[in-house]
C-alpha positions as MATLAB code, in Angstrom:
seq = 'MKTPWKSTVLALAAFPLLASAQGMEMPEKLKNASPELRAAYGFPAESSGEVAPVDIPMLRVMAGRDAPYCTAVKVSAPVSFRGRTLVEIPDIPEPELRLANQLMSAGCFVRAVDGLEAFTRTHPGSRNAQYVVARMSWMKLGTPIAEQVLTQTLAQHNDFASAKVLLAGIRYEQKKVPEAVRLLDEAEPRSPTDLWIYMNRLRIESLRTPTRDLRGRLLEIARSPAFPPNAREEAADIAKRLPNQSAQEYEEVLRARLDIESNLGMPCKAAELAFWLSESQGRYADVIKLLESPRAKAGNCNGLERNRILLAQAYLMEAAKISAGPSPANQSLLKRTDEILNGDYTGLAKHVMSRPQAAKLAPFLAEYVHPDEEDEGGTTALCNAISQLNVEAVRAQLDAGADPKGRCRHESLVGSLVYMATTDDDQRRRDVLRALLEHGAPVTNIDACRSPTMGDCREVLLPLMEKYYKPAS';
ca = [
      13.010   11.276    0.829;
      11.917    7.702    0.799;
       9.104    6.737   -1.541;
       6.882    3.881   -0.246;
       8.466    0.606   -1.384;
       8.182   -2.994   -0.296;
      11.523   -3.580    1.423;
      13.597   -6.292   -0.176;
      16.232   -7.917    1.975;
      17.569  -10.750   -0.141;
      21.089   -9.480    0.336;
      20.765  -10.039    4.085;
      19.888  -13.698    3.667;
      23.541  -14.669    3.494;
      23.964  -13.792    7.162;
      22.083  -15.676    9.909;
      20.283  -13.387   12.339;
      22.048  -12.983   15.655;
      19.976  -12.601   18.804;
      22.568  -10.330   20.369;
      26.102   -9.420   19.418;
      27.079   -8.234   22.867;
      29.970  -10.192   24.219;
      30.244  -12.320   21.096;
      33.068  -12.557   18.627;
      32.167  -11.385   15.141;
      31.449  -14.386   12.865;
      33.977  -14.888   10.086;
      31.354  -14.342    7.382;
      30.654  -10.827    8.723;
      34.262   -9.700    8.891;
      34.393   -8.834    5.196;
      30.878   -7.387    5.097;
      30.180   -3.674    4.878;
      30.128   -1.600    8.079;
      26.405   -1.025    7.487;
      25.684   -4.753    7.564;
      27.940   -5.380   10.540;
      26.183   -2.620   12.448;
      22.750   -3.974   11.494;
      23.730   -7.278   13.121;
      25.070   -5.640   16.245;
      28.774   -5.328   15.346;
      29.361   -1.619   14.663;
      32.650   -0.629   13.114;
      35.184    1.012   15.383;
      35.227    4.752   14.844;
      38.332    5.801   12.953;
      37.276    9.362   12.262;
      36.541    8.421    8.648;
      33.188    7.889    6.977;
      32.372    4.207    6.366;
      32.907    3.063    2.767;
      29.878    2.790    0.509;
      28.915   -0.807   -0.270;
      28.310   -0.407   -4.002;
      27.978   -4.126   -4.894;
      25.073   -4.650   -2.507;
      23.255   -1.576   -3.809;
      23.823   -2.700   -7.381;
      22.245   -6.096   -6.648;
      19.112   -4.339   -5.412;
      18.942   -1.773   -8.238;
      16.757   -3.772  -10.634;
      16.256   -2.315  -14.119;
      15.883    1.231  -15.379;
      13.007    2.368  -17.581;
      13.746    4.038  -20.944;
      12.761    7.467  -19.600;
      15.687    7.343  -17.157;
      18.067    8.634  -19.827;
      16.222   11.970  -19.787;
      16.175   12.515  -16.002;
      17.732   15.800  -14.924;
      18.197   17.500  -11.569;
      15.218   19.637  -10.614;
      15.859   23.351  -10.488;
      15.098   25.370   -7.336;
      11.344   25.750   -6.892;
       9.587   29.051   -6.213;
       6.533   28.248   -4.138;
       4.290   30.690   -2.337;
       6.963   33.289   -1.755;
       9.852   31.014   -0.877;
      12.615   29.170   -2.717;
      12.938   25.438   -2.071;
      15.934   23.295   -3.033;
      16.485   19.576   -2.577;
      19.637   18.669   -0.593;
      21.036   22.254   -0.804;
      24.184   21.396    1.169;
      25.193   18.678   -1.328;
      26.580   20.661   -4.305;
      28.242   17.840   -6.282;
      26.403   17.401   -9.631;
      27.008   13.631   -9.667;
      25.373   13.144   -6.267;
      22.509   15.506   -7.026;
      21.783   13.573  -10.214;
      21.991   10.228   -8.377;
      19.492   11.572   -5.848;
      17.111   12.677   -8.614;
      17.487    9.346  -10.423;
      16.398    7.521   -7.275;
      13.301    9.709   -7.068;
      12.458    8.718  -10.639;
      13.000    5.007   -9.947;
      16.231    4.861  -11.971;
      18.440    2.984   -9.537;
      20.894    1.472  -12.016;
      22.023    4.896  -13.207;
      21.986    6.181   -9.639;
      24.372    3.420   -8.537;
      26.568    4.032  -11.594;
      26.884    7.705  -10.708;
      27.511    6.965   -7.049;
      30.209    4.432   -7.852;
      31.989    6.792  -10.262;
      31.902    9.571   -7.679;
      33.229    7.501   -4.780;
      36.042    6.203   -6.966;
      37.447    9.731   -7.191;
      36.132   10.977   -3.820;
      36.711    8.162   -1.315;
      35.300    8.834    2.162;
      32.936   11.554    0.937;
      30.490   12.685    3.590;
      27.923   13.714    1.003;
      28.014   10.324   -0.720;
      26.768    8.826    2.551;
      23.489   10.684    2.120;
      22.950    8.949   -1.213;
      23.790    5.510    0.131;
      21.592    6.082    3.188;
      18.626    7.106    1.089;
      19.114    4.247   -1.352;
      19.449    1.826    1.567;
      16.202    3.127    3.025;
      14.411    2.611   -0.274;
      15.947   -0.740   -1.188;
      17.353   -2.463    1.910;
      15.132   -1.178    4.698;
      15.299    1.241    7.592;
      17.953   -0.346    9.908;
      20.830   -0.017    7.455;
      19.811    3.538    6.509;
      19.661    4.487   10.186;
      23.119    3.050   10.769;
      24.632    4.999    7.883;
      23.008    8.244    9.000;
      23.798    7.970   12.706;
      27.389    7.035   11.937;
      27.737    9.937    9.525;
      26.138   12.435   11.926;
      28.403   11.266   14.743;
      31.298   12.565   12.650;
      29.505   15.472   10.918;
      26.902   16.873   13.275;
      26.370   19.907   11.035;
      25.285   17.806    8.013;
      21.768   19.191    7.533;
      20.634   16.853    4.742;
      21.496   13.811    6.840;
      19.439   15.200    9.734;
      16.504   15.867    7.435;
      16.634   12.332    6.017;
      16.816   10.900    9.536;
      13.839   13.088   10.488;
      11.892   11.383    7.703;
      12.754    7.999    9.178;
      11.732    9.142   12.656;
       8.409   10.378   11.285;
       7.683    6.999    9.710;
       8.579    5.382   13.040;
       5.926    7.642   14.643;
       8.617    9.446   16.639;
       7.252   12.858   15.723;
       8.869   14.899   18.548;
      12.292   13.550   17.557;
      11.590   14.339   13.910;
      10.674   17.903   14.865;
      13.869   18.251   16.893;
      16.005   17.170   13.940;
      14.203   19.579   11.602;
      14.627   22.420   14.099;
      18.354   21.703   14.289;
      18.772   21.550   10.505;
      16.636   24.520    9.435;
      18.886   27.423   10.581;
      21.766   25.933    8.596;
      19.612   24.970    5.589;
      16.555   27.295    5.428;
      15.755   26.558    1.765;
      15.719   22.776    2.173;
      12.749   21.328    0.292;
      12.462   18.331    2.587;
      12.396   20.413    5.733;
       9.337   22.053    4.195;
       7.787   18.729    3.125;
       8.340   17.184    6.547;
       6.729   20.207    8.176;
       3.701   19.591    5.949;
       3.551   15.981    7.080;
       3.561   17.054   10.727;
       1.010   19.800   10.062;
      -1.291   17.172    8.534;
      -1.240   15.295   11.835;
      -1.575   18.239   14.167;
      -3.609   20.920   12.377;
      -5.042   19.721    9.035;
      -6.807   22.579    7.233;
      -8.330   23.348    3.847;
      -5.363   25.598    3.092;
      -2.998   22.688    3.758;
      -4.900   20.543    1.269;
      -4.622   23.303   -1.318;
      -0.863   23.579   -0.863;
      -0.404   19.818   -1.087;
      -2.481   19.478   -4.241;
      -0.600   22.377   -5.818;
       2.721   20.630   -5.142;
       1.424   17.276   -6.410;
       0.358   18.853   -9.701;
       3.472   20.944  -10.261;
       6.192   19.454  -12.530;
       8.592   22.045  -11.064;
       8.877   19.895   -7.931;
      10.940   16.684   -8.025;
       8.795   13.565   -8.410;
       9.359   12.235   -4.897;
       8.124   15.540   -3.403;
       5.037   15.435   -5.635;
       4.316   11.839   -4.595;
       4.771   12.749   -0.947;
       2.420   15.732   -1.243;
      -0.247   13.519   -2.827;
       0.235   10.875   -0.157;
      -0.195   13.423    2.631;
      -3.248   14.912    0.920;
      -4.781   11.484    0.461;
      -4.751   10.927    4.217;
      -6.303   14.237    5.236;
      -9.625   13.962    7.091;
     -13.031   15.239    6.011;
     -12.562   15.055    2.245;
     -15.465   14.541   -0.100;
     -15.424   11.668   -2.583;
     -14.705   14.169   -5.349;
     -11.748   15.633   -3.447;
     -10.307   12.203   -2.690;
     -10.561   11.223   -6.346;
      -8.887   14.506   -7.287;
      -5.820   13.496   -5.278;
      -5.682    9.972   -6.704;
      -5.896   11.315  -10.263;
      -3.157   13.878   -9.610;
      -0.804   10.995   -8.815;
      -1.240    9.524  -12.288;
       0.619   12.504  -13.768;
       3.762   11.937  -11.690;
       6.612    9.963  -13.279;
       8.385    8.373  -10.337;
       9.619    5.101   -8.909;
       6.064    4.425   -7.734;
       4.920    3.026  -11.067;
       1.753    3.688  -12.999;
       0.292    0.184  -12.394;
       0.221    0.654   -8.605;
      -1.261    4.140   -8.760;
      -3.839    3.070  -11.333;
      -4.722    0.085   -9.152;
      -5.475    2.292   -6.167;
      -7.723    4.585   -8.192;
      -9.394    1.667   -9.983;
     -10.085   -0.113   -6.696;
     -11.628    3.020   -5.207;
     -13.769    3.683   -8.293;
     -14.888    0.058   -8.356;
     -15.328   -1.072   -4.760;
     -16.186    2.244   -3.104;
     -18.083    4.071   -5.855;
     -19.386    1.305   -8.132;
     -18.274    3.281  -11.193;
     -17.381    0.369  -13.422;
     -17.466    2.291  -16.703;
     -14.845    4.657  -15.255;
     -12.684    1.673  -14.274;
     -12.743    0.513  -17.895;
     -11.936    4.011  -19.144;
      -8.995    4.271  -16.731;
      -7.408    0.851  -17.247;
      -8.001    0.742  -21.007;
      -6.567    4.241  -21.535;
      -3.443    4.566  -23.715;
      -1.450    5.812  -20.750;
      -2.420    2.862  -18.567;
      -1.605    0.441  -21.354;
       1.748    2.131  -21.951;
       2.457    1.665  -18.242;
       1.486   -2.035  -18.508;
      -1.183   -1.594  -15.852;
      -2.777   -4.880  -16.856;
       0.481   -6.577  -15.927;
      -0.723   -6.184  -12.342;
      -3.075   -8.974  -11.266;
      -5.282   -6.660   -9.235;
      -5.877   -4.425  -12.247;
      -6.799   -7.369  -14.462;
      -9.357   -8.551  -11.920;
     -10.867   -5.091  -11.460;
     -11.033   -4.540  -15.216;
     -12.616   -7.936  -15.879;
     -15.129   -7.356  -13.081;
     -16.001   -3.966  -14.574;
     -16.747   -5.542  -17.956;
     -18.949   -8.183  -16.314;
     -20.830   -5.536  -14.324;
     -21.456   -3.643  -17.563;
     -22.587   -6.911  -19.152;
     -25.007   -7.447  -16.252;
     -26.663   -4.111  -17.111;
     -27.555   -5.540  -20.521;
     -28.882   -8.883  -19.301;
     -28.869  -10.841  -16.048;
     -26.608  -13.527  -17.474;
     -24.639  -14.441  -20.584;
     -26.607  -13.609  -23.707;
     -26.023  -12.660  -27.360;
     -26.528   -8.995  -26.383;
     -23.525   -8.877  -24.038;
     -21.206  -11.275  -25.861;
     -18.686   -8.596  -26.848;
     -18.201   -7.645  -23.195;
     -17.880  -11.279  -22.156;
     -15.317  -11.863  -24.896;
     -13.218   -8.933  -23.648;
     -13.455  -10.291  -20.090;
     -12.182  -13.655  -21.268;
      -9.279  -11.992  -23.108;
      -8.247  -10.047  -19.998;
      -8.284  -13.125  -17.770;
      -6.974  -15.506  -20.428;
      -9.836  -17.815  -19.524;
      -8.838  -18.132  -15.838;
     -11.665  -16.769  -13.673;
     -10.375  -18.126  -10.352;
      -8.978  -14.820   -9.075;
     -12.073  -12.896  -10.102;
     -14.384  -15.397   -8.429;
     -12.421  -15.104   -5.175;
     -12.432  -11.315   -5.366;
     -16.178  -11.177   -5.882;
     -17.154  -13.544   -3.103;
     -18.763  -11.757   -0.139;
     -18.906   -8.421   -1.977;
     -22.166   -6.622   -2.820;
     -21.699   -7.237   -6.547;
     -21.585  -11.008   -5.985;
     -25.315  -11.380   -6.592;
     -25.187   -9.708  -10.014;
     -22.099  -11.587  -11.110;
     -23.150  -15.032   -9.863;
     -24.790  -16.045  -13.204;
     -21.580  -15.155  -15.042;
     -19.264  -16.982  -12.632;
     -21.368  -19.986  -11.601;
     -19.400  -22.433  -13.733;
     -16.046  -21.260  -12.417;
     -16.463  -21.654   -8.657;
     -18.508  -23.971   -6.454;
     -20.462  -22.200   -3.707;
     -18.941  -24.414   -1.006;
     -15.360  -23.945   -2.184;
     -13.100  -22.636    0.590;
     -10.620  -19.792    0.301;
      -7.010  -19.814    1.552;
      -8.263  -19.237    5.109;
     -10.494  -22.301    4.997;
     -13.792  -20.400    4.875;
     -16.521  -20.378    2.254;
     -17.892  -17.354    0.480;
     -21.123  -17.797    2.450;
     -19.254  -17.764    5.760;
     -17.361  -14.634    4.736;
     -20.611  -12.945    3.709;
     -22.187  -13.786    7.078;
     -19.157  -12.412    8.905;
     -19.513   -9.146    6.964;
     -23.297   -9.102    7.421;
     -23.575   -8.732    3.643;
     -27.206   -9.670    3.083;
     -27.075   -9.557   -0.732;
     -24.003  -11.788   -0.829;
     -25.536  -14.251    1.650;
     -28.652  -14.593   -0.509;
     -26.580  -14.839   -3.704;
     -24.505  -17.683   -2.271;
     -27.547  -19.544   -0.998;
     -29.350  -19.083   -4.319;
     -26.252  -20.395   -6.098;
     -26.406  -23.609   -4.079;
     -24.327  -22.978   -0.950;
     -25.203  -25.487    1.787;
     -27.427  -23.796    4.433;
     -26.487  -26.632    6.809;
     -22.794  -25.955    6.386;
     -20.289  -24.624    8.886;
     -18.725  -21.237    9.376;
     -15.314  -21.936   10.825;
     -16.172  -24.022   13.933;
     -19.832  -23.060   14.243;
     -23.085  -23.621   12.437;
     -24.128  -20.772   10.162;
     -26.737  -19.527   12.632;
     -24.308  -20.048   15.510;
     -21.767  -17.807   13.832;
     -24.340  -14.989   14.017;
     -25.149  -15.704   17.645;
     -21.509  -15.684   18.721;
     -20.902  -12.268   17.211;
     -22.189  -11.204   20.656;
     -22.709   -7.643   19.476;
     -25.220   -4.869   19.930;
     -24.591   -3.356   16.487;
     -26.205   -3.764   13.053;
     -29.560   -5.021   14.316;
     -31.362   -4.984   10.967;
     -28.548   -6.560    8.963;
     -28.210   -9.373   11.511;
     -31.968  -10.018   11.286;
     -31.863   -9.997    7.487;
     -28.905  -12.397    7.323;
     -30.602  -14.729    9.828;
     -33.856  -14.588    7.882;
     -32.079  -15.453    4.636;
     -30.409  -18.447    6.275;
     -33.603  -19.727    7.891;
     -35.677  -19.266    4.706;
     -33.145  -21.416    2.851;
     -33.388  -24.200    5.429;
     -30.557  -23.495    7.862;
     -31.253  -25.304   11.158;
     -31.827  -23.209   14.278;
     -28.885  -23.862   16.576;
     -27.388  -22.225   19.656;
     -30.790  -20.961   20.790;
     -29.867  -21.274   24.468;
     -26.675  -19.331   23.899;
     -28.725  -16.580   22.245;
     -30.806  -16.264   25.427;
     -27.638  -15.525   27.448;
     -26.966  -11.872   28.378;
     -23.311  -12.433   27.403;
     -24.287  -12.636   23.715;
     -24.871   -8.922   23.231;
     -28.505   -8.185   22.335;
     -29.038  -11.542   20.586;
     -32.002  -12.198   22.892;
     -33.817   -9.076   21.671;
     -32.704   -9.023   18.019;
     -32.362  -12.636   16.834;
     -34.212  -14.817   19.346;
     -37.793  -14.003   18.214;
     -36.940  -15.038   14.635;
     -35.071  -18.142   15.827;
     -38.042  -19.222   17.961;
     -40.365  -18.784   14.961;
     -38.369  -21.337   12.952;
     -37.227  -23.546   15.822;
     -38.415  -27.142   15.739;
     -37.464  -29.013   18.916;
     -36.291  -32.591   18.478;
     -39.129  -35.051   19.093;
];
């Protein structure tokens, strides 16, 4: 099945988007394109009773590079799991196609395309090859082309169970769950051992009746090297989204993913765990342990900008435990931070702004960012902190020299609180307002605060505003 991937559609750029192909003659530049592309632009090929040819060149363009481990990828054997045997694509027996399918799951697209091309050269018009091209299209070119390949193939081969199961996966992602269930119900009698019928049933069970037993099954699959890597990733992804998990259970799922060698690379999985450890749990020493581990370094996790920022922040937070600012006692940690960022603290400063750790890190970052500097959205760190009702960050920005008479988007700082027009977070709104007023922010929008249309501003903020209000003489 498809592994989450940012769809890349560079190959489509050669063809201008058509609003509607109905009643229009096919443009010359589309006449030599693949049937999949013509169909995606509203010009389906006329049915000739034959399966559409596989567009190998386009898939090869999107294949990227293979990692060294790809040479060792082999087809997963049937899996015995809780009293049943599960097999991936059981109605596709050809070894070349089964290996191409496994290579895709491992992120080895170059070898997958090589195998597919060699197979189609000797088996032109193969129905089973269409499964491989559909799945690769879904992963690399996006859903519309994959849908076209599958619907065209099923129109000619309605008994092709693997194609129905793959289409069911697409329907699930499109939130068309009843249609996904229908396709699985149609495919299962013909293919009762199909691994992906089972996995899709787990996905649907997670929506309808999530249980502790379901979590146990999913975690067992995610940890088992007997399952193909895409199934393990899918099990972890389903488990990650289950409700009512403790922090320990959620972390357990994220760590299980690190042991899966798949096309979802180590840097991305490490980034998700590092972000959760850092921003949700405040466990900065564990972030360092994770991202500095030999496995993370072997996976080039620090090649990902987000990981570098999280790792550098973790070192600074550990440095802040030693002393409140740069000092001889924390110099080794500051030196490592500088090495990670190569002296460029811009990204870290932007990440920290408006977060609870901003106050602790302000002495370490003061020289790298001005308090009144605006982000890409045109707002200051102080404005963002007010919007989030982050009292610590508001005080940190004001203490660092942010202008209390500044603007927050199109309002004064106090006005931005008033126009939240909410009845929530009473204490945090009072604390943010108090911090602003104590640092000299002018009282504005006092009449608006008295209006009943401004939530409970009159009860929560108005008494404090009136205390500091100085009418113009």
